[in-house]
N, C-alpha and C positions, 0 to 999 in steps of 0.2 A: 477948866471947870471940873468940879468934883462930881463923882458918880453917886447917885442916890437911888434908893429902892423905889421902883415904879411898878414892877410886875410881881404879883404874889406867887406863892409856890404852886397852888392848883393850876394856874395858867401855864406855868413852865412845865409842870408834869404832863399836862394835856398835850402841849406842843410836841414834846419828845415821844410820847406814846402814840400820838397821831402819826408822826413820821415813821415810827417803827412798824405799826400795824399796816400802814399803806405799803411800805417797802417790802414787808413780808409777803403780803398778798401779791404784789407786783412781781417779785422775784420768783415766787412759786409758779405763777401762771406762765412765766416766760421760760422756766427751766424744767418743770415737771409735767409729764404727760397727764392729760386729764383722766386717763383710766387708772393711773397709779393711786394706791391707797393714800399716799402722801398729799395728793391733790386736795384732799378735804381741808387741809390746813389753810388753803386759800380762802375757803368759805368761812372757816372758824375765825381767822384773823379779820376778815371783813365784818363779821358780827361784832367782834371786839372793837373795831374801829367805829362802828355805828353807835355802840353803847357809850364809848368815850365821848363822842360828839353830843349825845343826849345830855351827859353830865356837864359838858362844857356849855351847852345852851342854858342849862339851869344856872350855872355860875355866871353866865353872861348877863343874867337878870339880877341876881342877888349878890354878886361878887364885889370886889374892891373897885376903885375908880377906873383904872385902866383895863380891868377885866370885863367890865360891862360893855355891852354892845352900844349903849348910849354914848360911850366914850370913843367909839370908832368914828373915823372921818370918812363918811360915805357920800358926801356931796360930790357929784360928778365934776363940777367946776373946780373943786379943790384938787381932784385927781389930775385934771388937765394942767392946772397951775403947778402942781408938784412936778410933773414931768418937764414942763417948760423951765421950771427952776433948776432942775438937774442939768439941763442943756446950757443954761445961762450961768451956772455956777452959784446959784442961790444957796446960802448956808443956813436957811431956816431949819430949826429942829422941832421935833414933836416929842412931848413928854411920854406919850404912849405910842399907839400905832400911828404911823404916818398914813396918808391916803392910800398909797399903793398896798401896804401890808394890811390895811383895814379891808380893802376890797378882796385881796387874795385870801384872807382868813375866812371871810363870809362865803366866798364862792367855793373854796375847798370844803368847807363844812357842809354846804348844800349838796355838792357833788358826792361827798361821802355818804350822806343820807340817801341820795339817789342810787348809789351803788348798792347800799345795804338793802333798800326796798326792792330793786330789780333782782338782786341776788336771791332774796327771800322768795319772790314770786317764781323765779326760775326753778327753785328746789322744792316748792310747796305743792306741786301738782298742776300748776297753771301751765299754759302753753309756753314752753321754754323758748322756742324760736321767736315768739312774739316779743320777748323782753331781752333776748340776747344781744340784739343790735343796739338797743338803748343802753344796756349795761356797758357794752364796749365803747359807745360814744362817751358816756360819763367817764370811763376809765381814761380814754385818750385825752379828754378835756382836762381831767385832773392832772395828767402828766404835763400838759402844756402850761397850766397855771403854776405847777411846782417849779418848772424850769424858769418861767418868767419871774417867779418869786425869789428864787435863789439868785438869778441874775440881778434883780432889783436890789437885793441885799448887798451884793458885791459892788454895784454901781454907787449905791448910797454911801457905803463905807469909804470908797475911793474919793467920791465927790465931797462928802462932808467931813472926812477924816474922823468918822465916828464909828467905832466897832459895834454896831447895833446887834450883831450876831451874839455877842457875849451877854446881852441883856436877857436872853432866854436861858442862860446858865445861872447867873447870879442875881438876875432880876433888876440890875442897876443900869441907869443911863446917865449921861452927862446932862446936867441942867444948869440953866442960868440962875443966878442968885435970886432974881425976882420971881422965878417960877417954883422955887423949892417949897415954900410954905403951902402953895395951892396944889402942887402936883405929886409930891412925895406921899407914898402910902405909909401909914404908921405901923402896919403889921404885915408879915408875909403870909398870914393865914396858914401856918404850918399844920395845924390840926386838921383843917379842911383838906390840905394836900395829902396828908396821911390817910384821911377818910377816902379821898378820891382813889388812891392806890388800893386801899382795902376793898372798895367796891369793884374795881377792875379785877382784882384777884378773885373775889367771890364769884363774879360773873364767869371768869375763866374756869373755875372749879365746877360751877353749875353746868357749863357746856360739856366739860369732860365727863361728868357723871351721867349726863343724858345722851351721850353719843354712843351708839352701838357700832363697834368696828366690824362686826360680822355682816350686818345689813347696810353699813355705812349710812345710817340714818340718825337724825338728831331730833329728839323730842324737846321742843322749846315752847313754853307757855301754852301748852295745849295743842300745838301744831306739830306735825311731823314733816321734817325736811329731808328729802332724799339727796344726800351729798355725793353719791356715787353709786355705781353698780354694786349690788350686794354680792358677797362671795358665793352664796348659795345660788344666786341667779347666774353668775359666771360659770359655776360648776354645771348647772343644769344646761346652759347653752352649749357648753363644751361636750356634754354627754349626748345632746341631740345631734351636734355636728358629727361626733364620732359614730353614732348609730347610723346616720345618713350615709357616711362614707362606707361603712360596712355593707349596707344594702347595695350601694353602687358596685362594690367589689363583687358581691354575690351575683349581681346581674351580668 
């Protein structure tokens, strides 16, 4: 079977940026001490992730055939039948997202928004501990879904002899001749993909301009987020501790 264009450029751009932003946040939180100045990149990357999801949601409403959420296969019975088919060696193919990838995409986007919201609340002056456990739950759930998603891609590729991972690189999938006319998209929407990248870059510049490294605070859309202990605060605490030690020595 020939490979035909089914995924537009904005969908593919989002897919890889989504992965990059999540991995960046995840790696930082696992390797950088939360008191380190570099830890703020965990929050900044999380904000970028949430912004990318918002753009994807918009494109999921107005985008091309297989980018739209209406094209996702979200019927629970279809999901069950899909997994049964994998076990039985069913070779059915989907022009766009199969049931498993449809559910994975939606769940990961919802979890990303949940991570962004709880992260925002944790740094905006709300009770940090009240949202920290929820934030961690979302993060752990996200990792589980990612692992299952990757495993599903590998299993599907081996079972169907279809390299679906390549579809998020060139946007093409193998289609039956009878499905070509109805399922192939006419344009990759390159202009929208470039606009997508431009908006992501503009948001990154906005965050950079509104972040104060001295106070480790971020002013975003009228709100101030405290992303870490300010250097002045650390210095003040250090001075207090030093003064206290001196008094104890005098005693």
